[in-house]
FIVO-953420 format. One record per atom (N, C-alpha, C): residue number from 0; residue in one letter; chain; atom name; z, y, x. Coordinates in steps of 0.1 Angstrom, whole numbers. Layout:
BEGIN
[NUM; A; A; CA; [Z; Y; X]]
...
//
This chain:
BEGIN
[0; M; A; N; [1058; 945; 1069]]
[0; M; A; CA; [1051; 943; 1070]]
[0; M; A; C; [1040; 931; 1071]]
[1; S; A; N; [1029; 935; 1062]]
[1; S; A; CA; [1017; 915; 1061]]
[1; S; A; C; [1018; 922; 1052]]
[2; K; A; N; [1012; 904; 1052]]
[2; K; A; CA; [994; 902; 1045]]
[2; K; A; C; [999; 899; 1036]]
[3; K; A; N; [1009; 894; 1034]]
[3; K; A; CA; [1008; 899; 1020]]
[3; K; A; C; [1009; 916; 1006]]
[4; E; A; N; [1016; 924; 1021]]
[4; E; A; CA; [1011; 938; 1010]]
[4; E; A; C; [993; 941; 1010]]
[5; I; A; N; [990; 930; 1017]]
[5; I; A; CA; [974; 934; 1018]]
[5; I; A; C; [973; 929; 1011]]
[6; D; A; N; [974; 916; 1001]]
[6; D; A; CA; [973; 908; 990]]
[6; D; A; C; [979; 918; 977]]
[7; Q; A; N; [986; 924; 982]]
[7; Q; A; CA; [985; 930; 967]]
[7; Q; A; C; [977; 940; 972]]
[8; Y; A; N; [971; 950; 979]]
[8; Y; A; CA; [964; 963; 980]]
[8; Y; A; C; [951; 958; 974]]
[9; L; A; N; [946; 941; 976]]
[9; L; A; CA; [937; 940; 971]]
[9; L; A; C; [933; 932; 961]]
[10; G; A; N; [946; 929; 958]]
[10; G; A; CA; [945; 929; 940]]
[10; G; A; C; [945; 938; 925]]
[11; A; A; N; [954; 946; 936]]
[11; A; A; CA; [955; 960; 929]]
[11; A; A; C; [939; 967; 924]]
[12; L; A; N; [928; 960; 933]]
[12; L; A; CA; [918; 970; 928]]
[12; L; A; C; [908; 964; 917]]
[13; D; A; N; [899; 974; 914]]
[13; D; A; CA; [889; 976; 907]]
[13; D; A; C; [877; 956; 912]]
[14; E; A; N; [873; 953; 903]]
[14; E; A; CA; [857; 942; 905]]
[14; E; A; C; [850; 951; 912]]
[15; P; A; N; [840; 959; 921]]
[15; P; A; CA; [840; 952; 933]]
[15; P; A; C; [846; 953; 947]]
[16; K; A; N; [853; 971; 938]]
[16; K; A; CA; [861; 963; 956]]
[16; K; A; C; [874; 963; 964]]
[17; G; A; N; [879; 953; 954]]
[17; G; A; CA; [887; 939; 959]]
[17; G; A; C; [879; 928; 967]]
[18; A; A; N; [864; 927; 963]]
[18; A; A; CA; [862; 919; 968]]
[18; A; A; C; [850; 918; 983]]
[19; T; A; N; [846; 932; 984]]
[19; T; A; CA; [846; 935; 989]]
[19; T; A; C; [850; 938; 1002]]
[20; L; A; N; [862; 944; 1000]]
[20; L; A; CA; [866; 948; 1012]]
[20; L; A; C; [883; 936; 1020]]
[21; A; A; N; [885; 926; 1013]]
[21; A; A; CA; [883; 911; 1010]]
[21; A; A; C; [876; 905; 1023]]
[22; Q; A; N; [861; 903; 1022]]
[22; Q; A; CA; [855; 907; 1033]]
[22; Q; A; C; [851; 906; 1037]]
[23; L; A; N; [859; 921; 1042]]
[23; L; A; CA; [858; 928; 1056]]
[23; L; A; C; [874; 925; 1062]]
[24; R; A; N; [882; 918; 1049]]
[24; R; A; CA; [891; 918; 1062]]
[24; R; A; C; [891; 911; 1069]]
[25; D; A; N; [884; 899; 1060]]
[25; D; A; CA; [875; 880; 1067]]
[25; D; A; C; [874; 882; 1079]]
[26; T; A; N; [860; 892; 1078]]
[26; T; A; CA; [853; 898; 1089]]
[26; T; A; C; [863; 898; 1102]]
[27; I; A; N; [873; 907; 1100]]
[27; I; A; CA; [883; 914; 1106]]
[27; I; A; C; [893; 907; 1115]]
[28; V; A; N; [888; 900; 1109]]
[28; V; A; CA; [905; 885; 1111]]
[28; V; A; C; [893; 878; 1122]]
[29; A; A; N; [882; 877; 1117]]
[29; A; A; CA; [877; 869; 1128]]
[29; A; A; C; [879; 874; 1138]]
[30; I; A; N; [869; 881; 1140]]
[30; I; A; CA; [870; 890; 1149]]
[30; I; A; C; [879; 890; 1162]]
[31; V; A; N; [896; 900; 1150]]
[31; V; A; CA; [903; 894; 1166]]
[31; V; A; C; [918; 885; 1154]]
[32; P; A; N; [915; 874; 1156]]
[32; P; A; CA; [920; 867; 1148]]
[32; P; A; C; [945; 866; 1155]]
[33; N; A; N; [939; 877; 1165]]
[33; N; A; CA; [957; 878; 1167]]
[33; N; A; C; [961; 890; 1161]]
[34; A; A; N; [958; 897; 1155]]
[34; A; A; CA; [960; 910; 1148]]
[34; A; A; C; [974; 907; 1142]]
[35; E; A; N; [977; 914; 1139]]
[35; E; A; CA; [989; 919; 1134]]
[35; E; A; C; [984; 929; 1121]]
[36; Q; A; N; [984; 921; 1106]]
[36; Q; A; CA; [975; 927; 1088]]
[36; Q; A; C; [991; 935; 1087]]
[37; C; A; N; [997; 944; 1093]]
[37; C; A; CA; [996; 956; 1080]]
[37; C; A; C; [995; 970; 1072]]
[38; I; A; N; [1006; 980; 1069]]
[38; I; A; CA; [1003; 982; 1061]]
[38; I; A; C; [1008; 999; 1069]]
[39; S; A; N; [999; 1009; 1076]]
[39; S; A; CA; [998; 1025; 1080]]
[39; S; A; C; [990; 1027; 1069]]
[40; Y; A; N; [1002; 1044; 1069]]
[40; Y; A; CA; [994; 1049; 1063]]
[40; Y; A; C; [992; 1051; 1045]]
[41; G; A; N; [997; 1035; 1045]]
[41; G; A; CA; [994; 1033; 1033]]
[41; G; A; C; [979; 1023; 1034]]
[42; V; A; N; [976; 1019; 1035]]
[42; V; A; CA; [965; 1015; 1038]]
[42; V; A; C; [968; 1000; 1045]]
[43; P; A; N; [958; 996; 1040]]
[43; P; A; CA; [955; 978; 1048]]
[43; P; A; C; [951; 989; 1062]]
[44; A; A; N; [957; 977; 1076]]
[44; A; A; CA; [949; 982; 1079]]
[44; A; A; C; [957; 968; 1098]]
[45; F; A; N; [948; 964; 1103]]
[45; F; A; CA; [950; 960; 1118]]
[45; F; A; C; [963; 963; 1130]]
[46; R; A; N; [965; 948; 1135]]
[46; R; A; CA; [973; 964; 1143]]
[46; R; A; C; [975; 955; 1160]]
[47; L; A; N; [969; 955; 1174]]
[47; L; A; CA; [971; 946; 1184]]
[47; L; A; C; [980; 950; 1194]]
[48; Q; A; N; [985; 952; 1202]]
[48; Q; A; CA; [994; 952; 1215]]
[48; Q; A; C; [1003; 963; 1207]]
[49; G; A; N; [1006; 965; 1193]]
[49; G; A; CA; [1017; 974; 1189]]
[49; G; A; C; [1009; 986; 1188]]
[50; K; A; N; [991; 981; 1189]]
[50; K; A; CA; [983; 1002; 1183]]
[50; K; A; C; [972; 994; 1166]]
[51; T; A; N; [974; 1000; 1163]]
[51; T; A; CA; [966; 1002; 1154]]
[51; T; A; C; [947; 1003; 1157]]
[52; I; A; N; [944; 999; 1153]]
[52; I; A; CA; [925; 988; 1156]]
[52; I; A; C; [919; 994; 1150]]
[53; A; A; N; [920; 989; 1133]]
[53; A; A; CA; [913; 993; 1119]]
[53; A; A; C; [921; 995; 1107]]
[54; G; A; N; [911; 996; 1102]]
[54; G; A; CA; [920; 999; 1081]]
[54; G; A; C; [909; 999; 1080]]
[55; F; A; N; [911; 997; 1068]]
[55; F; A; CA; [903; 1005; 1052]]
[55; F; A; C; [914; 1004; 1046]]
[56; A; A; N; [904; 1010; 1031]]
[56; A; A; CA; [906; 1014; 1014]]
[56; A; A; C; [896; 1024; 1014]]
[57; A; A; N; [895; 1015; 1001]]
[57; A; A; CA; [890; 1022; 982]]
[57; A; A; C; [891; 1032; 977]]
[58; F; A; N; [885; 1041; 976]]
[58; F; A; CA; [879; 1050; 965]]
[58; F; A; C; [878; 1055; 956]]
[59; K; A; N; [876; 1063; 945]]
[59; K; A; CA; [871; 1056; 938]]
[59; K; A; C; [854; 1057; 936]]
[60; N; A; N; [846; 1060; 948]]
[60; N; A; CA; [833; 1060; 943]]
[60; N; A; C; [832; 1058; 954]]
[61; H; A; N; [840; 1049; 964]]
[61; H; A; CA; [831; 1044; 976]]
[61; H; A; C; [850; 1043; 985]]
[62; L; A; N; [840; 1029; 999]]
[62; L; A; CA; [852; 1020; 1007]]
[62; L; A; C; [853; 1030; 1021]]
[63; S; A; N; [859; 1029; 1031]]
[63; S; A; CA; [863; 1038; 1043]]
[63; S; A; C; [865; 1020; 1047]]
[64; Y; A; N; [856; 1022; 1062]]
[64; Y; A; CA; [869; 1013; 1074]]
[64; Y; A; C; [875; 1031; 1086]]
[65; L; A; N; [881; 1025; 1083]]
[65; L; A; CA; [888; 1031; 1095]]
[65; L; A; C; [896; 1033; 1111]]
[66; P; A; N; [893; 1030; 1124]]
[66; P; A; CA; [888; 1029; 1128]]
[66; P; A; C; [897; 1035; 1136]]
[67; H; A; N; [906; 1037; 1129]]
[67; H; A; CA; [923; 1048; 1135]]
[67; H; A; C; [922; 1052; 1152]]
[68; S; A; N; [909; 1059; 1148]]
[68; S; A; CA; [905; 1067; 1170]]
[68; S; A; C; [896; 1081; 1153]]
[69; G; A; N; [903; 1092; 1163]]
[69; G; A; CA; [889; 1104; 1159]]
[69; G; A; C; [876; 1098; 1163]]
[70; S; A; N; [873; 1088; 1181]]
[70; S; A; CA; [860; 1092; 1186]]
[70; S; A; C; [849; 1078; 1184]]
[71; V; A; N; [853; 1069; 1176]]
[71; V; A; CA; [850; 1057; 1176]]
[71; V; A; C; [842; 1052; 1169]]
[72; I; A; N; [835; 1058; 1156]]
[72; I; A; CA; [828; 1070; 1147]]
[72; I; A; C; [811; 1073; 1156]]
[73; P; A; N; [820; 1087; 1154]]
[73; P; A; CA; [811; 1096; 1167]]
[73; P; A; C; [800; 1092; 1177]]
[74; R; A; N; [813; 1080; 1188]]
[74; R; A; CA; [806; 1073; 1192]]
[74; R; A; C; [794; 1066; 1193]]
[75; L; A; N; [799; 1061; 1182]]
[75; L; A; CA; [789; 1053; 1177]]
[75; L; A; C; [774; 1056; 1166]]
[76; A; A; N; [774; 1066; 1166]]
[76; A; A; CA; [767; 1078; 1157]]
[76; A; A; C; [749; 1068; 1149]]
[77; R; A; N; [745; 1062; 1161]]
[77; R; A; CA; [731; 1052; 1160]]
[77; R; A; C; [734; 1045; 1143]]
[78; E; A; N; [748; 1038; 1152]]
[78; E; A; CA; [744; 1025; 1145]]
[78; E; A; C; [753; 1023; 1131]]
[79; T; A; N; [753; 1039; 1131]]
[79; T; A; CA; [764; 1047; 1118]]
[79; T; A; C; [754; 1051; 1109]]
[80; E; A; N; [743; 1048; 1116]]
[80; E; A; CA; [733; 1061; 1106]]
[80; E; A; C; [724; 1057; 1093]]
[81; G; A; N; [732; 1063; 1084]]
[81; G; A; CA; [726; 1056; 1072]]
[81; G; A; C; [743; 1053; 1067]]
[82; Y; A; N; [750; 1058; 1076]]
[82; Y; A; CA; [762; 1062; 1060]]
[82; Y; A; C; [765; 1072; 1064]]
[83; T; A; N; [770; 1078; 1050]]
[83; T; A; CA; [786; 1088; 1050]]
[83; T; A; C; [797; 1084; 1059]]
[84; K; A; N; [798; 1099; 1068]]
[84; K; A; CA; [812; 1094; 1073]]
[84; K; A; C; [816; 1110; 1081]]
[85; T; A; N; [827; 1109; 1080]]
[85; T; A; CA; [835; 1115; 1087]]
[85; T; A; C; [841; 1114; 1103]]
[86; K; A; N; [852; 1123; 1109]]
[86; K; A; CA; [852; 1114; 1120]]
[86; K; A; C; [864; 1106; 1123]]
[87; G; A; N; [868; 1106; 1119]]
[87; G; A; CA; [878; 1090; 1110]]
[87; G; A; C; [876; 1077; 1101]]
[88; S; A; N; [865; 1080; 1101]]
[88; S; A; CA; [863; 1064; 1081]]
[88; S; A; C; [850; 1074; 1085]]
[89; L; A; N; [842; 1057; 1083]]
[89; L; A; CA; [830; 1054; 1077]]
[89; L; A; C; [831; 1049; 1066]]
[90; H; A; N; [822; 1058; 1060]]
[90; H; A; CA; [819; 1047; 1039]]
[90; H; A; C; [807; 1042; 1034]]
[91; F; A; N; [811; 1032; 1025]]
[91; F; A; CA; [801; 1023; 1018]]
[91; F; A; C; [802; 1021; 1009]]
[92; P; A; N; [796; 1015; 1011]]
[92; P; A; CA; [794; 1012; 987]]
[92; P; A; C; [806; 1003; 984]]
[93; V; A; N; [806; 1005; 972]]
[93; V; A; CA; [819; 993; 973]]
[93; V; A; C; [814; 981; 974]]
[94; D; A; N; [800; 978; 971]]
[94; D; A; CA; [799; 964; 964]]
[94; D; A; C; [791; 963; 980]]
[95; K; A; N; [786; 968; 993]]
[95; K; A; CA; [786; 964; 1004]]
[95; K; A; C; [792; 963; 1013]]
[96; P; A; N; [797; 951; 1020]]
[96; P; A; CA; [800; 952; 1028]]
[96; P; A; C; [795; 951; 1041]]
[97; L; A; N; [802; 966; 1051]]
[97; L; A; CA; [799; 965; 1064]]
[97; L; A; C; [788; 958; 1072]]
[98; P; A; N; [782; 951; 1082]]
[98; P; A; CA; [781; 943; 1086]]
[98; P; A; C; [785; 938; 1094]]
[99; K; A; N; [787; 925; 1095]]
[99; K; A; CA; [796; 920; 1106]]
[99; K; A; C; [790; 928; 1121]]
[100; K; A; N; [785; 925; 1125]]
[100; K; A; CA; [773; 933; 1138]]
[100; K; A; C; [784; 944; 1138]]
[101; L; A; N; [782; 949; 1130]]
[101; L; A; CA; [789; 965; 1132]]
[101; L; A; C; [798; 962; 1128]]
[102; V; A; N; [807; 958; 1121]]
[102; V; A; CA; [818; 957; 1123]]
[102; V; A; C; [821; 951; 1137]]
[103; K; A; N; [820; 946; 1144]]
[103; K; A; CA; [820; 938; 1155]]
[103; K; A; C; [821; 954; 1171]]
[104; K; A; N; [812; 961; 1161]]
[104; K; A; CA; [809; 975; 1180]]
[104; K; A; C; [825; 981; 1171]]
[105; L; A; N; [828; 983; 1160]]
[105; L; A; CA; [831; 992; 1158]]
[105; L; A; C; [852; 988; 1164]]
[106; L; A; N; [853; 976; 1164]]
[106; L; A; CA; [869; 968; 1172]]
[106; L; A; C; [866; 974; 1181]]
[107; D; A; N; [858; 969; 1190]]
[107; D; A; CA; [849; 966; 1204]]
[107; D; A; C; [854; 979; 1200]]
[108; A; A; N; [847; 990; 1206]]
[108; A; A; CA; [844; 998; 1205]]
[108; A; A; C; [864; 1003; 1207]]
[109; R; A; N; [871; 1005; 1193]]
[109; R; A; CA; [884; 1009; 1197]]
[109; R; A; C; [890; 998; 1207]]
[110; M; A; N; [891; 989; 1205]]
[110; M; A; CA; [897; 985; 1213]]
[110; M; A; C; [893; 992; 1233]]
[111; A; A; N; [888; 988; 1231]]
[111; A; A; CA; [884; 993; 1245]]
[111; A; A; C; [886; 1009; 1249]]
[112; E; A; N; [885; 1020; 1237]]
[112; E; A; CA; [894; 1033; 1245]]
[112; E; A; C; [910; 1020; 1241]]
[113; A; A; N; [915; 1017; 1238]]
[113; A; A; CA; [931; 1012; 1235]]
[113; A; A; C; [931; 1011; 1242]]
[114; F; A; N; [926; 992; 1248]]
[114; F; A; CA; [935; 990; 1258]]
[114; F; A; C; [920; 985; 1274]]
[115; G; A; N; [920; 995; 1270]]
[115; G; A; CA; [904; 1002; 1283]]
[115; G; A; C; [895; 990; 1285]]
[116; P; A; N; [885; 982; 1297]]
[116; P; A; CA; [877; 977; 1290]]
[116; P; A; C; [878; 962; 1294]]
[117; R; A; N; [869; 955; 1285]]
[117; R; A; CA; [873; 939; 1284]]
[117; R; A; C; [869; 937; 1305]]
[118; R; A; N; [880; 928; 1305]]
[118; R; A; CA; [872; 926; 1319]]
[118; R; A; C; [866; 900; 1320]]
//
């Protein structure tokens, strides 16, 4: 499982989906540079210390950010206002990447849940 598989996933997408998700990938890598890039449940994901902390996927009419936890998005209800969402996914337009600040909050919440608060 590798970065190459994510490259293939992104390469198979129509534009602007591929470019928007590539930008999200770059944002996640910038925030958590030591995360391992892999495929989890058939979609691109990022793993840290053996735990999946984030992922993303393309669908027909939207893109999704996947925190791989059912409590991260509900915990950030105020920050995710204006987006359609489920307990386990945050949906965003195919041509509008998630803001870096929001991605950082999502990652921080997931990592705090997975590994405890940062010291």
